[in-house]
C-alpha positions in Angstrom: 83.6 55.6 26.6 86.5 57.5 28.0 86.2 59.1 31.4 86.1 62.7 30.0 83.4 61.8 27.4 81.4 60.0 30.2 81.4 63.1 32.4 80.4 65.3 29.5 77.6 62.8 28.5 76.5 62.6 32.2 76.4 66.4 32.6 74.2 66.7 29.4 71.9 64.0 30.7 71.5 65.6 34.1 70.9 69.0 32.5 68.1 67.5 30.3 66.5 65.9 33.4 66.8 69.1 35.3 65.1 71.1 32.5 62.3 68.5 32.5 61.9 68.5 36.3 62.7 72.2 36.7 65.6 71.5 39.1 69.1 72.8 38.9 71.6 70.6 37.1 74.5 69.4 39.2 78.1 69.1 38.0 79.1 65.6 36.9 81.2 63.8 39.5 79.9 65.7 42.5 78.0 64.4 45.5 74.2 64.0 45.0 72.3 67.2 45.0 71.1 67.5 48.6 68.6 70.3 47.6 66.6 67.6 45.8 66.3 65.8 49.1 64.9 68.9 50.8 62.6 69.6 47.9 61.2 66.2 47.2 61.7 64.0 50.3 58.3 63.2 51.9 59.9 62.3 55.3 61.8 65.6 55.4 58.8 67.8 54.3 56.2 66.0 56.4 58.5 66.2 59.4 59.1 69.9 58.9 55.4 70.6 58.5 54.6 68.5 61.6 57.1 70.5 63.7 55.6 73.8 62.5 52.0 72.7 63.0 52.8 71.2 66.5 54.5 74.4 67.5 51.4 76.5 66.6 49.1 74.2 68.5 51.3 73.9 71.5 51.6 77.7 71.7 47.8 78.0 71.6 47.3 75.4 74.3 50.2 76.5 76.5 48.1 78.9 78.7 45.1 76.5 78.9 44.2 73.8 81.4 45.0 71.0 78.9 48.1 70.2 76.9 47.7 69.4 73.2 48.3 65.6 73.9 45.7 65.7 76.7 43.2 67.4 74.4 43.8 64.8 71.7 43.3 62.1 74.3 40.0 63.5 75.5 38.8 63.9 71.9 39.7 60.3 71.1 38.0 59.0 74.2 34.9 61.1 73.6 34.5 60.1 69.9 33.5 56.5 70.8 32.8 55.8 74.5 33.6 53.6 76.1 37.1 53.4 74.7 39.8 50.9 75.5 43.4 52.0 75.6 44.0 50.0 72.5 41.2 51.8 70.7 42.6 55.2 71.6 46.2 54.1 70.7 45.1 52.9 67.2 43.2 56.2 66.5 46.2 58.2 67.6 48.7 56.1 65.8 50.4 55.6 69.2 51.3 52.8 71.5 49.4 51.7 74.6 52.2 52.8 77.0 52.1 56.4 75.7 48.3 56.4 76.0 48.4 55.1 79.6 51.0 57.7 80.6 48.9 60.5 79.0 45.6 59.3 80.4 46.8 58.8 84.0 46.9 62.5 84.9 43.5 63.0 83.3 42.1 60.2 85.5 43.7 61.8 88.6 42.2 65.2 87.8 38.7 63.6 87.4 38.4 64.3 83.7 38.4 60.6 82.6 36.8 57.7 84.4 38.8 54.4 84.2 37.3 50.9 84.7 38.3 47.4 84.1 37.0 45.6 81.0 35.7 42.1 80.9 39.3 41.0 80.6 41.1 42.3 83.7 44.0 43.4 81.6 41.9 45.8 79.5 41.0 49.3 80.8 38.0 51.1 79.6 37.8 54.9 79.6 34.9 57.4 79.6 34.8 61.1 79.8 33.4 62.6 83.0 31.3 65.7 83.1 34.4 67.6 84.1 36.2 66.1 81.2 33.5 67.2 78.7 33.5 70.7 80.2 37.4 70.9 79.9 37.1 69.7 76.3 34.4 72.3 75.6 36.6 75.1 77.0 39.6 73.9 74.9 37.7 73.8 71.6 38.1 77.5 70.9 41.9 77.2 71.3 41.9 74.3 68.9 39.8 76.3 66.4 42.2 79.3 66.6 45.2 77.1 66.1 43.5 75.2 63.2 42.7 78.6 61.5 46.3 79.7 61.9 47.7 76.5 60.4 45.3 76.4 57.5 45.5 80.2 56.6 48.3 79.7 54.0 46.3 77.0 52.2 43.8 78.4 49.6 40.7 76.9 48.1 40.5 73.2 48.2 44.2 72.8 49.1 43.4 71.5 52.6 40.8 69.0 51.4 43.3 67.5 48.9 46.1 67.5 51.4 43.9 65.8 54.1 42.8 63.1 51.7 46.5 62.4 50.8 47.6 62.4 54.4 44.8 59.9 55.3 46.0 57.7 52.4 49.6 57.9 53.8 48.4 57.2 57.3 46.7 54.0 56.1 
């Protein structure tokens, strides 16, 4: 096939694919259509959504006594007490050093109690009464942020998305 016929054949093939997928055809011989990356890339779209959602939650928590990461830490300790640093890291999808750095100020403020586990290397965490009270005061902020994030989703949209996100997260 000559170069000219190949380009013409390729352009028709791309146009057929574009009609099928409802995307714009690209000219034969050009760089890949970067709009397709933006439209279909899970990493790009999840990252963009994560930034938007994080920004909304951070704005809501900015004037409170807890940061969003501290709130998440208290929630994850309170879910199953006592909690080891490894337990919390696994639930958050984080690493133990990040958990330790985030918990340290909470321990200093008296919101979390820290103790040694049966193995001296393991630390075990529990919420204190002050920690539970701080969590209770922060819940309305979390509810407002959650409502703002979910407002654009209609019907069962969030349920479906949450199920898919949980599958992706493993």
